[in-house]
VEXMARZA-183158 format. One record per residue (C-alpha): residue in one letter; x, y, z. Coordinates in steps of 0.05 Angstrom, whole numbers, padded with zeros to 5 digits, always signed. Layout:
VEXMARZA-183158
aXYZ/...
//
This chain:
VEXMARZA-183158
m+00076-00467-00021/t+00009-00464-00053/d+00019-00426-00114/p-00035-00370-00116/f-00041-00381-00200/p-00029-00443-00246/r+00028-00405-00276/e+00086-00371-00241/v+00080-00295-00241/y+00136-00244-00240/v+00139-00167-00228/a+00190-00150-00291/g+00195-00075-00280/v+00171-00019-00232/g+00166+00054-00236/m+00136+00108-00202/t+00132+00185-00188/a+00149+00222-00128/f+00091+00231-00083/g+00066+00299-00059/r+00025+00361-00078/h+00037+00363-00154/e+00007+00425-00159/g-00018+00438-00231/k-00001+00370-00257/h-00057+00331-00291/v-00066+00254-00270/a-00050+00230-00342/e+00018+00271-00335/l+00038+00230-00273/g+00006+00163-00296/q+00042+00166-00359/q+00107+00172-00324/a+00104+00117-00278/v+00084+00071-00332/k+00144+00094-00375/a+00192+00084-00319/a+00163+00014-00306/l+00171-00007-00376/a+00236+00022-00380/d+00256-00012-00321/a+00232-00085-00349/g+00265-00069-00418/l+00199-00076-00455/d+00161-00029-00504/y+00083-00011-00487/a+00073-00055-00549/a+00091-00116-00514/v+00031-00099-00463/e-00023-00152-00473/i-00075-00119-00420/a-00078-00066-00369/y-00106-00052-00305/c-00114+00016-00279/g-00129+00037-00203/h-00160+00102-00181/v-00216+00128-00140/q-00233+00199-00161/q-00209+00206-00226/g-00269+00198-00267/v-00298+00154-00323/t-00249+00115-00364/a-00187+00154-00334/g-00146+00094-00346/q-00153+00102-00420/k-00138+00176-00411/v-00073+00160-00381/l-00052+00102-00427/y-00072+00134-00491/g-00021+00181-00477/v+00033+00125-00475/g+00009+00086-00537/m-00059+00070-00577/t-00046-00003-00586/g-00125-00030-00573/i-00109-00070-00514/p-00165-00085-00464/i-00159-00034-00408/f-00200-00035-00344/n-00209+00014-00292/v-00205-00012-00222/e-00233+00019-00158/n-00233-00011-00092/a-00222+00050-00047/c-00152+00054-00016/a-00141-00018-00045/s-00153+00001-00116/g-00075+00000-00135/t-00066-00069-00102/s-00132-00094-00137/a-00106-00073-00201/l-00038-00113-00182/r-00081-00169-00163/a-00117-00166-00236/a-00059-00158-00273/a-00022-00225-00236/m-00086-00263-00250/a-00087-00246-00325/v-00012-00274-00327/g-00021-00331-00274/f-00080-00356-00314/g-00048-00349-00387/i-00095-00296-00407/a-00031-00253-00423/k+00044-00265-00421/v+00053-00188-00399/a+00005-00144-00363/l+00008-00071-00334/a-00018-00052-00265/v-00018+00024-00256/g-00048+00067-00199/f-00055+00144-00197/e-00087+00196-00162/v-00091+00273-00159/m-00123+00288-00095/g-00156+00358-00071/r-00153+00378+00006/g-00197+00331+00045/a-00212+00292-00013/i-00228+00222+00019/p-00301+00198+00000/t-00348+00168+00052/g-00370+00113+00004/g-00439+00111+00040/d-00413+00086+00099/e-00462+00111+00151/r-00412+00121+00208/l-00366+00164+00162/e-00425+00201+00134/a-00453+00213+00203/l-00389+00251+00226/a-00381+00287+00166/r-00451+00317+00175/a-00431+00333+00246/g-00369+00369+00218/a-00321+00316+00244/p-00259+00295+00200/a-00289+00228+00185/m-00228+00187+00172/p-00182+00213+00231/s-00245+00205+00276/m-00256+00136+00255/f-00182+00118+00271/a-00188+00158+00337/s-00243+00110+00358/l-00196+00050+00337/f-00145+00073+00386/q-00196+00086+00443/q-00216+00019+00432/h-00144-00012+00430/s-00117+00031+00486/q-00179+00010+00533/r-00169-00063+00513/y-00095-00066+00518/g-00067+00000+00545/t-00034+00024+00482/t-00015+00097+00491/v-00016+00158+00445/e+00065+00161+00450/q+00070+00094+00423/m+00028+00124+00371/a+00077+00174+00359/m+00137+00126+00358/v+00111+00098+00292/s+00108+00164+00260/v+00179+00178+00281/k+00201+00109+00251/n+00167+00124+00187/r+00185+00195+00182/r+00264+00176+00189/y+00249+00122+00130/g+00217+00176+00092/a+00277+00221+00102/m+00317+00177+00063/n+00262+00159+00007/p+00269+00214-00051/r+00201+00198-00080/a+00171+00209-00002/q+00128+00265+00009/f+00163+00285+00074/h+00239+00289+00081/d+00249+00317+00151/p+00262+00270+00208/v+00217+00285+00271/g+00222+00266+00346/i+00170+00239+00392/d+00156+00315+00425/d+00148+00343+00351/v+00094+00290+00336/m+00061+00302+00407/r+00060+00382+00396/s+00030+00372+00320/r-00041+00396+00316/v-00098+00357+00343/v-00140+00329+00289/a-00186+00281+00322/p-00170+00269+00394/p-00124+00244+00411/l-00094+00237+00338/r-00044+00289+00324/l-00033+00315+00246/m+00035+00280+00247/m+00004+00212+00260/c-00046+00221+00200/c-00019+00210+00128/p-00018+00269+00082/t-00063+00287+00024/s-00022+00266-00036/s-00022+00262-00113/g+00024+00210-00149/a+00029+00154-00192/a+00060+00080-00193/a+00068+00024-00245/a+00084-00049-00244/v+00098-00096-00308/i+00075-00166-00294/t+00099-00222-00335/s+00099-00296-00342/g+00168-00332-00329/d+00188-00339-00401/v+00180-00264-00418/a+00214-00248-00343/r+00276-00293-00354/a+00296-00243-00414/t+00284-00180-00365/r+00338-00146-00326/r+00318-00172-00252/p+00248-00204-00242/i+00223-00215-00174/r+00171-00273-00170/m+00103-00256-00144/v+00086-00320-00089/a+00027-00297-00059/s-00037-00257-00083/a-00098-00253-00033/l-00157-00204-00038/q-00216-00208+00009/s-00277-00171+00027/d-00316-00172+00090/p-00377-00138+00114/a-00358-00143+00186/l-00327-00076+00177/n-00393-00044+00177/g-00408-00072+00249/a-00411-00033+00311/d-00343-00061+00336/s-00297-00030+00288/l-00233-00058+00319/a-00260-00123+00313/g-00277-00114+00244/i-00208-00086+00221/t-00172-00140+00254/e-00213-00198+00225/i-00211-00179+00154/n-00133-00160+00153/s-00111-00218+00195/r-00151-00269+00151/v-00125-00244+00090/m-00055-00243+00115/r-00065-00314+00135/a-00088-00335+00062/a-00023-00300+00039/y+00023-00338+00085/e-00006-00401+00065/q-00002-00388-00010/a+00070-00369+00002/g+00087-00427+00050/i+00119-00379+00099/g+00104-00351+00166/p+00117-00277+00188/d+00188-00301+00223/q+00210-00304+00149/l+00196-00238+00126/d+00248-00187+00112/c+00203-00126+00091/a+00132-00112+00101/e+00092-00050+00075/v+00027-00039+00114/h-00027+00005+00105/d-00010+00058+00160/c-00059+00109+00139/f-00056+00134+00216/s-00006+00110+00269/i-00054+00067+00302/a-00068+00025+00239/e+00004+00002+00242/i+00003-00019+00307/i-00056-00061+00295/h-00024-00087+00231/y+00041-00113+00276/e-00013-00159+00306/n-00053-00174+00245/l+00012-00197+00209/g+00033-00245+00265/l+00097-00202+00287/c+00073-00198+00358/a+00011-00226+00397/r-00055-00194+00396/g-00055-00131+00441/e+00024-00124+00442/g+00032-00075+00380/g+00038-00014+00422/r+00098-00054+00464/f+00125-00079+00403/i+00141-00011+00369/e+00157+00017+00443/q+00214-00042+00447/g+00240-00023+00382/m+00208-00082+00343/a+00267-00124+00368/k+00226-00189+00369/a+00220-00195+00292/r+00274-00195+00242/v+00227-00153+00195/h+00231-00079+00173/v+00165-00043+00168/s+00147+00009+00125/t+00212+00023+00097/s+00192+00070+00044/g+00165+00112+00099/g+00096+00087+00092/l+00036+00125+00076/l+00050+00169+00138/a+00108+00197+00102/k+00114+00171+00033/g+00043+00195+00024/h-00024+00165+00005/p-00049+00175-00067/l-00106+00127-00065/g-00103+00093-00125/a-00029+00090-00125/t-00011+00069-00062/g-00019-00005-00063/i+00028-00014-00131/a+00074+00034-00095/q+00086-00015-00040/a+00103-00068-00095/v+00154-00017-00121/e+00186-00012-00054/a+00185-00094-00046/v+00215-00101-00111/e+00268-00051-00100/q+00285-00077-00033/m+00301-00145-00060/r+00339-00121-00117/g+00384-00083-00068/e+00362-00012-00103/s+00335+00023-00040/g+00393+00063-00020/e+00404+00090+00048/r+00339+00050+00075/q+00366-00018+00046/v+00350-00079+00086/s+00412-00120+00086/n+00402-00186+00046/a+00325-00179+00034/r+00290-00239+00003/i+00223-00236+00020/a+00174-00179+00029/l+00101-00168+00042/t+00058-00111+00021/h-00013-00102+00050/c-00068-00049+00030/q-00136-00036+00056/g-00192-00008+00022/f-00235+00020+00079/g-00308-00011+00074/g-00286-00082+00070/a-00231-00096+00021/a-00158-00115+00041/g-00102-00141-00005/v-00035-00174+00007/h+00017-00196-00039/i+00085-00231-00023/f+00149-00228-00065/a+00208-00269-00062/a+00280-00260-00094/
//
């Protein structure tokens, strides 16, 4: 194993709100709820936090301060982190770096978002802005195009995409903090409204609001907390290839590369994973990420889900994933870490993976950022 940082890094406490519409709730209320829950889980006061990183996309200038000032006015450095959908995972990595390089013994990572309908920014991406000008739903159209490319090259089917949605809705039904709690069948998914042909509504993540937080500590602090989980890999990369004409090649390159970097840091291979939370913003994304994770060969993702994922021991998107749990942009990456930590503690209730010891989380900010963390009990 090649440690990602000079000093050991632990997640000592996690907390999150339920994900959903949260009509009428202010982002500060949601963020504070998640932070207080994470601190309580770690058994630490806010006064112990030496530095904080706040992931969000659309919440405005110094939103992190507005959230944390409601928890306490300690004068610590507070950084606002924006990296599209990878904002939360970027904040988590920054907090881990602060501890791992000895800047602090206790750091806080919090992600939060209150989203309106259709509130996904195009971020200056020429393809997405062209779709928006044409009146097309930009992100669904982009991932519909990814499906078409994958299908033409490898024979992936719409029904295989529906199987991903069925699996993740089944997990979501067992997660009290997920946005959707109703299991669905393949016919239900196939009958749902077409959003961007051939993507159906149930193949797309919902518009969500919510918050998640993690308390990151050094080894000496962690040993005095309830049940810390060690972070054994942290990788974040950006790649301009995503702006090229071949979007499937771009999404494959950046995500497979950052996953390989994380595996190298942790000293493991994909066959040793017990759990993995991936960026399943659309069903086709999870299929592609089976391949990027190394769970199956390139082009075999559709058949992998169709065959019940029997060729790998890993359980993917046990939280329900973005498809069922929801996707508040800034919160998602940290919420994935919440799931990973709780799985390794044996605290995931009906969806608990037996004897979970190693978990991976993966989040992509479209436009070129992808982050992976690996945790070990």
